[in-house]
KEDRENGU-525047 format. One record per residue (C-alpha): residue number from 1; residue in one letter; y, z negated, x negated. Coordinates in nm, 4 decimals. Layout:
// residues N
{NUM, "a", {Y, Z, X}}
...
//
This chain:
// residues 289
{1, "m", {-3.4296, -0.5346, -1.0686}}
{2, "a", {-3.0399, -0.5487, -0.9438}}
{3, "s", {-2.9352, -0.2720, -0.7530}}
{4, "g", {-2.6347, -0.2100, -0.5167}}
{5, "i", {-2.2490, -0.1403, -0.4958}}
{6, "l", {-2.0306, -0.3785, -0.6881}}
{7, "v", {-1.6668, -0.3436, -0.5289}}
{8, "i", {-1.4016, -0.4223, -0.8499}}
{9, "d", {-1.0479, -0.4836, -0.7969}}
{10, "k", {-0.9692, -0.2727, -1.1448}}
{11, "p", {-0.7137, -0.4405, -1.3680}}
{12, "a", {-0.4667, -0.2588, -1.5227}}
{13, "g", {-0.5456, -0.2100, -1.8612}}
{14, "w", {-0.9059, -0.0806, -1.8365}}
{15, "t", {-1.0396, 0.2597, -1.8125}}
{16, "s", {-1.3026, 0.2926, -1.5250}}
{17, "m", {-1.5589, 0.3610, -1.7768}}
{18, "d", {-1.4507, 0.0226, -1.9834}}
{19, "v", {-1.5535, -0.1606, -1.6263}}
{20, "c", {-1.9168, 0.0363, -1.6602}}
{21, "a", {-1.9622, -0.0402, -1.9736}}
{22, "k", {-1.8844, -0.4591, -1.9257}}
{23, "l", {-2.0894, -0.4441, -1.6043}}
{24, "r", {-2.3962, -0.2825, -1.8190}}
{25, "g", {-2.3775, -0.5680, -2.0130}}
{26, "v", {-2.3770, -0.8326, -1.7084}}
{27, "f", {-2.6382, -0.7195, -1.5527}}
{28, "h", {-2.8494, -0.5898, -1.8487}}
{29, "e", {-2.9049, -0.2703, -1.6738}}
{30, "k", {-2.8008, 0.0925, -1.8405}}
{31, "r", {-2.7709, 0.2577, -1.4766}}
{32, "v", {-2.4176, 0.1638, -1.3769}}
{33, "g", {-2.1850, 0.4070, -1.2819}}
{34, "h", {-1.8392, 0.4614, -1.0589}}
{35, "g", {-1.7425, 0.6433, -0.7979}}
{36, "g", {-1.4247, 0.7630, -0.8365}}
{37, "t", {-1.2007, 0.7455, -1.1717}}
{38, "l", {-0.8548, 0.5029, -1.1668}}
{39, "d", {-0.6243, 0.5593, -1.4519}}
{40, "p", {-0.5858, 0.2766, -1.7023}}
{41, "m", {-0.2325, 0.1604, -1.5712}}
{42, "a", {-0.3567, 0.1938, -1.1956}}
{43, "t", {-0.5134, -0.1259, -1.0005}}
{44, "g", {-0.7596, -0.1042, -0.7065}}
{45, "i", {-1.0537, -0.0125, -0.5406}}
{46, "l", {-1.3377, 0.1047, -0.7993}}
{47, "p", {-1.6503, 0.0652, -0.6198}}
{48, "v", {-1.9489, 0.0362, -0.9174}}
{49, "f", {-2.3159, 0.1452, -0.8421}}
{50, "v", {-2.5900, -0.0347, -1.0210}}
{51, "g", {-2.9749, 0.0443, -1.1005}}
{52, "r", {-3.1144, 0.2462, -0.8394}}
{53, "a", {-2.8168, 0.2467, -0.6169}}
{54, "t", {-2.6421, 0.4769, -0.8877}}
{55, "r", {-2.8458, 0.7969, -0.7022}}
{56, "a", {-2.5104, 0.7335, -0.4317}}
{57, "v", {-2.2232, 0.7870, -0.6905}}
{58, "e", {-2.1878, 1.1423, -0.5560}}
{59, "f", {-2.1051, 1.0244, -0.2353}}
{60, "a", {-1.8786, 0.7964, -0.2638}}
{61, "e", {-1.6465, 1.0279, -0.5443}}
{62, "k", {-1.6586, 1.2861, -0.2134}}
{63, "s", {-1.4925, 1.0571, -0.0096}}
{64, "d", {-1.1391, 0.9946, 0.1343}}
{65, "k", {-0.9308, 0.7776, -0.0271}}
{66, "e", {-0.6011, 0.5577, -0.0024}}
{67, "y", {-0.3040, 0.4656, -0.2147}}
{68, "i", {-0.0064, 0.2580, -0.2448}}
{69, "a", {0.1992, 0.4196, -0.4847}}
{70, "g", {0.5874, 0.3390, -0.7231}}
{71, "l", {0.7694, 0.6788, -0.6961}}
{72, "k", {1.0320, 0.6648, -0.9895}}
{73, "l", {1.3115, 0.9432, -0.9000}}
{74, "g", {1.5444, 1.0792, -1.1556}}
{75, "v", {1.2493, 1.0342, -1.4441}}
{76, "i", {1.0353, 1.3156, -1.5157}}
{77, "t", {0.7576, 1.2461, -1.7830}}
{78, "n", {0.4637, 1.4616, -1.9421}}
{79, "t", {0.2307, 1.2649, -1.7749}}
{80, "q", {0.3987, 1.3022, -1.4396}}
{81, "d", {0.3661, 0.8813, -1.4546}}
{82, "s", {0.5960, 0.6115, -1.6084}}
{83, "s", {0.3251, 0.5769, -1.9535}}
{84, "g", {0.4175, 0.8992, -2.0364}}
{85, "e", {0.6968, 1.0391, -2.2594}}
{86, "v", {1.0397, 1.0901, -2.0771}}
{87, "l", {1.1142, 1.4480, -2.0742}}
{88, "e", {1.4312, 1.4568, -1.8548}}
{89, "e", {1.6419, 1.2065, -1.6887}}
{90, "r", {1.8606, 1.3287, -1.3843}}
{91, "p", {2.1126, 1.1875, -1.1459}}
{92, "v", {1.9559, 1.0479, -0.8275}}
{93, "h", {2.1681, 1.1334, -0.5092}}
{94, "v", {1.9122, 1.1064, -0.2365}}
{95, "t", {1.9410, 0.9018, 0.0937}}
{96, "r", {1.6017, 0.7603, 0.2321}}
{97, "e", {1.6464, 1.0081, 0.4840}}
{98, "a", {1.6458, 1.3100, 0.2625}}
{99, "l", {1.3179, 1.1350, 0.1151}}
{100, "e", {1.1583, 1.1147, 0.4554}}
{101, "s", {1.2277, 1.4678, 0.5046}}
{102, "a", {1.1000, 1.5812, 0.1888}}
{103, "l", {0.7836, 1.4305, 0.2047}}
{104, "e", {0.7039, 1.5994, 0.5390}}
{105, "q", {0.6140, 1.9625, 0.3555}}
{106, "f", {0.3302, 1.7456, 0.1727}}
{107, "r", {0.1559, 1.6384, 0.4536}}
{108, "g", {-0.1474, 1.8272, 0.5550}}
{109, "d", {-0.3349, 2.1032, 0.3371}}
{110, "i", {-0.1531, 2.1548, 0.0107}}
{111, "l", {-0.1903, 2.2862, -0.2940}}
{112, "q", {-0.1413, 2.1029, -0.6524}}
{113, "i", {-0.1364, 2.2281, -1.0055}}
{114, "p", {-0.3705, 1.9712, -1.1910}}
{115, "p", {-0.1036, 1.7615, -1.4695}}
{116, "m", {-0.2401, 1.8267, -1.8564}}
{117, "y", {-0.3039, 1.5212, -1.9081}}
{118, "s", {-0.6357, 1.5327, -1.6647}}
{119, "a", {-0.9744, 1.5362, -1.7032}}
{120, "i", {-1.0473, 1.8631, -1.5998}}
{121, "k", {-1.1821, 2.1344, -1.8046}}
{122, "i", {-1.0091, 2.5092, -1.8674}}
{123, "g", {-1.2471, 2.7370, -2.1332}}
{124, "g", {-1.4448, 2.4416, -2.2099}}
{125, "k", {-1.1641, 2.1840, -2.3313}}
{126, "k", {-1.0521, 1.9178, -2.1116}}
{127, "l", {-0.6772, 1.9579, -2.0419}}
{128, "y", {-0.5580, 1.6117, -2.1984}}
{129, "e", {-0.7656, 1.7103, -2.5587}}
{130, "l", {-0.5266, 2.0900, -2.5279}}
{131, "a", {-0.2022, 1.8328, -2.4223}}
{132, "r", {-0.2249, 1.6043, -2.6868}}
{133, "k", {-0.1944, 1.8999, -2.9496}}
{134, "g", {0.0849, 1.9570, -2.7431}}
{135, "h", {-0.0767, 2.3343, -2.6082}}
{136, "e", {0.0043, 2.3822, -2.1932}}
{137, "v", {-0.2196, 2.6207, -2.0517}}
{138, "e", {-0.2074, 2.8024, -1.6838}}
{139, "r", {-0.3535, 2.5805, -1.4605}}
{140, "p", {-0.5055, 2.7453, -1.0856}}
{141, "a", {-0.3901, 2.5136, -0.7968}}
{142, "r", {-0.6034, 2.3570, -0.6040}}
{143, "p", {-0.6384, 2.2748, -0.2262}}
{144, "v", {-0.6403, 1.9104, -0.1347}}
{145, "t", {-0.5245, 1.7729, 0.1737}}
{146, "i", {-0.2718, 1.4757, 0.2644}}
{147, "k", {-0.4169, 1.2965, 0.5425}}
{148, "a", {-0.1273, 1.0281, 0.5260}}
{149, "l", {0.1940, 1.0222, 0.3715}}
{150, "e", {0.3973, 0.7092, 0.4350}}
{151, "l", {0.7364, 0.6025, 0.2916}}
{152, "l", {0.7020, 0.2194, 0.2592}}
{153, "e", {1.0240, 0.0838, 0.1015}}
{154, "q", {1.3064, 0.0497, -0.1048}}
{155, "q", {1.2512, -0.1464, -0.4473}}
{156, "g", {1.4945, -0.0572, -0.6718}}
{157, "e", {1.8005, 0.2068, -0.6859}}
{158, "d", {1.6101, 0.5021, -0.7641}}
{159, "l", {1.2271, 0.3464, -0.6443}}
{160, "y", {1.0679, 0.3726, -0.3804}}
{161, "t", {0.6830, 0.2966, -0.2794}}
{162, "i", {0.4942, 0.5204, -0.0505}}
{163, "r", {0.0957, 0.5101, 0.0854}}
{164, "v", {-0.1238, 0.8292, 0.0920}}
{165, "r", {-0.3861, 0.8998, 0.2102}}
{166, "c", {-0.6262, 1.2067, 0.0575}}
{167, "t", {-0.9267, 1.3907, 0.0049}}
{168, "k", {-1.1222, 1.4170, -0.3177}}
{169, "g", {-0.9318, 1.5734, -0.6195}}
{170, "t", {-0.5647, 1.4614, -0.5045}}
{171, "y", {-0.3138, 1.3370, -0.8100}}
{172, "i", {-0.0754, 1.0987, -0.7006}}
{173, "r", {0.0848, 1.1303, -1.0207}}
{174, "t", {0.1033, 1.4819, -0.9556}}
{175, "l", {0.2345, 1.4192, -0.5660}}
{176, "c", {0.5043, 1.2098, -0.7143}}
{177, "h", {0.6071, 1.5022, -0.9398}}
{178, "d", {0.6399, 1.7547, -0.6968}}
{179, "i", {0.8149, 1.5080, -0.4453}}
{180, "g", {1.0844, 1.4712, -0.7010}}
{181, "q", {1.1194, 1.8382, -0.7777}}
{182, "a", {1.1564, 1.9208, -0.3809}}
{183, "l", {1.4018, 1.6847, -0.4031}}
{184, "g", {1.5634, 1.8639, -0.7096}}
{185, "c", {1.6064, 1.5501, -0.8906}}
{186, "g", {1.2653, 1.5135, -1.0507}}
{187, "g", {1.0116, 1.2056, -1.0490}}
{188, "c", {0.7131, 1.0055, -1.2016}}
{189, "m", {0.4625, 0.7896, -1.0253}}
{190, "d", {0.5405, 0.4174, -1.1453}}
{191, "s", {0.2414, 0.2211, -1.0599}}
{192, "l", {-0.0703, 0.2928, -0.8470}}
{193, "r", {-0.3065, 0.0881, -0.6343}}
{194, "r", {-0.6007, 0.1946, -0.4809}}
{195, "t", {-0.6557, 0.0250, -0.1350}}
{196, "m", {-0.9433, 0.1864, -0.0405}}
{197, "a", {-1.2500, 0.4121, -0.1444}}
{198, "a", {-1.5961, 0.5192, -0.0160}}
{199, "g", {-1.4939, 0.2898, 0.3192}}
{200, "f", {-1.4340, -0.0195, 0.0930}}
{201, "s", {-1.1335, -0.1882, 0.0720}}
{202, "l", {-0.9276, -0.4487, -0.1234}}
{203, "e", {-1.0746, -0.7665, 0.1112}}
{204, "d", {-1.4345, -0.5912, -0.0361}}
{205, "a", {-1.3161, -0.6160, -0.3596}}
{206, "v", {-1.4045, -0.8878, -0.6789}}
{207, "s", {-1.2280, -0.9280, -0.9749}}
{208, "m", {-1.3771, -0.8795, -1.3060}}
{209, "e", {-1.3018, -1.2615, -1.3713}}
{210, "q", {-1.5272, -1.3631, -1.0574}}
{211, "v", {-1.8174, -1.1148, -1.1919}}
{212, "q", {-1.7843, -1.2616, -1.5126}}
{213, "a", {-1.7657, -1.6283, -1.3659}}
{214, "a", {-2.0726, -1.6177, -1.1433}}
{215, "a", {-2.3637, -1.7765, -1.1861}}
{216, "d", {-2.5712, -1.4790, -0.9976}}
{217, "p", {-2.3717, -1.1955, -1.0503}}
{218, "a", {-2.6110, -0.9652, -0.7914}}
{219, "s", {-2.5325, -1.2438, -0.5556}}
{220, "l", {-2.2241, -0.9849, -0.5342}}
{221, "l", {-2.3474, -0.6684, -0.4949}}
{222, "v", {-2.3290, -0.5158, -0.1390}}
{223, "p", {-2.6295, -0.3098, -0.0450}}
{224, "v", {-2.6276, 0.0625, -0.1030}}
{225, "d", {-2.6689, 0.1691, 0.2609}}
{226, "s", {-2.3367, 0.0153, 0.3568}}
{227, "l", {-2.1829, 0.3723, 0.1846}}
{228, "f", {-2.3318, 0.5231, 0.4926}}
{229, "q", {-2.2445, 0.3473, 0.8067}}
{230, "d", {-2.0813, 0.6332, 0.9537}}
{231, "r", {-2.4501, 0.7511, 0.9833}}
{232, "k", {-2.6908, 0.6795, 1.2853}}
{233, "k", {-2.9723, 0.4164, 1.2056}}
{234, "l", {-3.3495, 0.5747, 1.2101}}
{235, "v", {-3.6392, 0.3130, 1.1523}}
{236, "l", {-3.9467, 0.5270, 1.0803}}
{237, "d", {-4.2729, 0.4704, 1.1713}}
{238, "r", {-4.5596, 0.4212, 0.8924}}
{239, "a", {-4.6586, 0.7818, 0.9170}}
{240, "t", {-4.3676, 0.9239, 0.9306}}
{241, "e", {-4.2423, 0.7157, 0.6010}}
{242, "k", {-4.5398, 0.7957, 0.4070}}
{243, "k", {-4.4092, 1.2061, 0.4615}}
{244, "i", {-4.0656, 1.0131, 0.3635}}
{245, "r", {-4.1686, 0.8802, 0.0263}}
{246, "n", {-4.3583, 1.1458, -0.0902}}
{247, "g", {-4.0691, 1.4065, -0.0415}}
{248, "m", {-4.2456, 1.5920, 0.2741}}
{249, "t", {-4.0666, 1.7503, 0.6045}}
{250, "a", {-4.1115, 1.5192, 0.9035}}
{251, "v", {-4.1540, 1.7252, 1.2345}}
{252, "l", {-3.9486, 1.5051, 1.5221}}
{253, "p", {-3.9058, 1.7265, 1.7674}}
{254, "h", {-3.7068, 1.5174, 2.0148}}
{255, "l", {-3.4791, 1.3529, 1.7132}}
{256, "d", {-3.1079, 1.4961, 1.7689}}
{257, "s", {-2.9642, 1.7238, 1.4225}}
{258, "g", {-2.7506, 1.5209, 1.1914}}
{259, "e", {-2.7847, 1.2550, 0.9507}}
{260, "y", {-2.9640, 0.9426, 0.9143}}
{261, "r", {-2.9975, 0.6208, 0.7179}}
{262, "a", {-3.4004, 0.6256, 0.7446}}
{263, "y", {-3.5465, 0.2446, 0.7634}}
{264, "a", {-3.9024, 0.1650, 0.6961}}
{265, "m", {-4.0546, -0.0954, 0.9686}}
{266, "s", {-3.9949, -0.3561, 0.6936}}
{267, "g", {-3.6273, -0.2947, 0.7147}}
{268, "e", {-3.6297, -0.1773, 0.3454}}
{269, "f", {-3.3678, 0.1375, 0.3437}}
{270, "l", {-3.5452, 0.4362, 0.1762}}
{271, "a", {-3.3140, 0.7486, 0.2128}}
{272, "l", {-3.0124, 0.9431, 0.3616}}
{273, "c", {-3.1783, 1.2337, 0.5594}}
{274, "r", {-3.1272, 1.5313, 0.7580}}
{275, "c", {-3.2362, 1.6368, 1.0744}}
{276, "r", {-3.2395, 1.9992, 1.1763}}
{277, "n", {-3.4231, 2.1686, 1.4708}}
{278, "g", {-3.6367, 1.9101, 1.4823}}
{279, "k", {-3.7507, 1.8665, 1.1060}}
{280, "l", {-3.6485, 1.5799, 0.9040}}
{281, "d", {-3.5815, 1.5887, 0.5110}}
{282, "t", {-3.4415, 1.3803, 0.2616}}
{283, "v", {-3.0925, 1.4267, 0.1257}}
{284, "k", {-3.1278, 1.1539, -0.1428}}
{285, "s", {-3.3931, 0.8836, -0.1389}}
{286, "f", {-3.3296, 0.5288, -0.2797}}
{287, "f", {-3.6305, 0.3144, -0.2712}}
{288, "e", {-3.7990, 0.2325, -0.6182}}
{289, "v", {-4.0614, 0.4169, -0.7430}}
//
């Protein structure tokens, strides 16, 4: 039974759920989930979890992500990207130096008001459902962290590319909109490519065409423990392994506190574990039951 992570380079025009639906058919496996939504217009890294590995989706969703985005100045749309209805066009008199200066206020910890065209729920309703009916509601600002924000190049008269590294929940199209507002000319996101997610980069990714053409698609899966390479490796003796398999606490008085990738002596990846005060407990198990 297939189990692991498939790092997909998502094509434009596909939703993240489209990718998962196609892969359910490829692997004949109902348990398929992704580690962070990409809008249909976006391309790039979409980690897809298959089989037992779906238990790790929550860890991928929490990870930092990196993007290359097109920033179009002088255009304001209802979706904050170029796929939406143009609400206003303004003249642009912005130098590269002025843009560089404006970016500074968006680095570090910032507050973002989520766009109306998003899947966030308010009052039990998804915002995009309200937006499609012409309703706009007040959205509380949410804290996010922009860990890196770099101006790369100017691609056209009012079109620039930026590189963004950010925490979970950051809306790049909102960032583009807000940069435009700070400059006084407005702006929107013109393109988006995710270049890193869950520790995976484009060098790790395969296309949907490669998956569908593969004689053995399971050979393209990477082991789920690759998601936790920043944790120390811990090989358990048989007695401790038995306790972990049975959901019990193992007492290991000489083990340093922290999170560990726990393995059986056979090499099988068992669980992500946490040690506190010499007591080892399971955070999430990954062995087949």
